[in-house]
C-alpha positions as CSV (number, residue, x, y, z in Angstrom):
1,X,-6.4,24.3,-49.4
2,X,-2.8,22.7,-50.3
3,X,-1.9,26.4,-51.4
4,X,-2.9,28.1,-47.6
5,X,-0.9,23.9,-46.1
6,X,1.8,25.4,-48.5
7,X,2.2,29.2,-47.8
8,X,1.6,28.4,-43.7
9,X,5.0,25.8,-44.1
10,X,7.6,28.7,-45.6
11,X,6.3,30.8,-42.6
12,X,7.0,28.3,-40.4
13,X,10.1,27.1,-41.9
14,X,13.0,29.3,-39.7
15,X,15.3,31.4,-42.0
16,X,13.7,30.7,-45.3
17,X,13.1,33.9,-46.0
18,X,17.0,35.1,-44.9
19,X,18.0,32.9,-47.8
20,X,17.2,35.3,-50.3
21,X,18.7,38.7,-48.1
22,X,21.9,35.3,-48.4
23,X,21.8,35.4,-52.3
24,X,21.6,39.7,-52.9
25,X,24.3,39.3,-50.0
26,X,26.7,37.5,-52.1
27,X,26.0,39.6,-55.3
28,X,26.9,42.7,-53.4
29,X,31.0,43.1,-54.0
30,X,33.0,41.7,-50.9
31,X,36.0,44.6,-49.8
32,X,34.3,48.2,-51.2
33,X,36.6,50.0,-49.9
34,X,38.7,48.3,-51.3
35,X,38.4,48.5,-54.5
36,X,37.7,52.3,-53.8
37,X,41.4,52.4,-51.6
38,X,43.5,51.2,-55.5
39,X,41.3,52.9,-57.1
40,X,42.6,56.4,-55.1
41,X,46.1,56.0,-55.1
42,X,46.3,54.6,-58.7
43,X,45.1,58.6,-58.8
44,X,47.3,60.3,-56.6
45,X,50.7,59.2,-58.8
46,X,48.9,60.5,-61.5
47,X,49.4,64.1,-59.7
48,X,52.6,66.4,-60.4
49,X,53.0,67.1,-56.6
50,X,55.6,70.8,-57.8
51,X,52.4,71.3,-59.9
52,X,49.5,71.4,-57.6
53,X,52.2,73.1,-54.9
54,X,52.4,75.6,-57.1
55,X,49.3,76.2,-57.9
56,X,47.9,76.7,-54.3
57,X,50.7,78.9,-53.8
58,X,49.7,81.1,-56.3
59,X,45.8,80.9,-55.6
60,X,46.8,81.7,-51.5
61,X,48.5,84.6,-53.3
62,X,45.8,85.5,-55.0
63,X,43.7,85.6,-52.3
64,X,45.4,87.5,-49.9
65,X,45.7,90.5,-52.5
66,X,41.9,90.3,-53.2
67,X,41.2,90.5,-49.2
68,X,44.4,93.1,-47.9
69,X,42.2,96.0,-49.3
70,X,43.0,98.8,-46.6
71,X,46.3,101.1,-46.4
72,X,47.3,99.2,-43.5
73,X,46.9,95.8,-44.8
74,X,48.8,96.7,-47.7
75,X,51.5,97.7,-45.9
76,X,52.0,94.1,-43.0
77,X,51.9,92.4,-47.1
78,X,55.0,94.1,-48.2
79,X,56.9,94.0,-45.3
80,X,56.1,90.0,-44.7
81,X,56.9,89.6,-49.2
82,X,60.5,92.0,-47.7
83,X,61.0,89.3,-44.9
84,X,59.9,85.8,-46.8
85,X,63.1,87.8,-49.5
86,X,65.5,87.9,-46.6
87,X,65.0,84.6,-45.4
88,X,65.2,83.4,-49.2
89,X,68.7,82.6,-51.2
């Protein structure tokens, strides 16, 4: 009968179940997004933006060449290159 009394007492005490939840919550990191943000900023400092820009332009050119399959599309690409070449010093 003592075990029944103690278990019924635990059920009646408000907030007793919430204590276990708080203990678990305290174990968690308070600002996980801030940690992720600082990691992101650290990684972004390591990027060579000039090399990335060159790589993007190169891939873009390759994709355009692959997608231009008709003589008309290839002619338009040639016109665009000529025009872009005139604009560059």
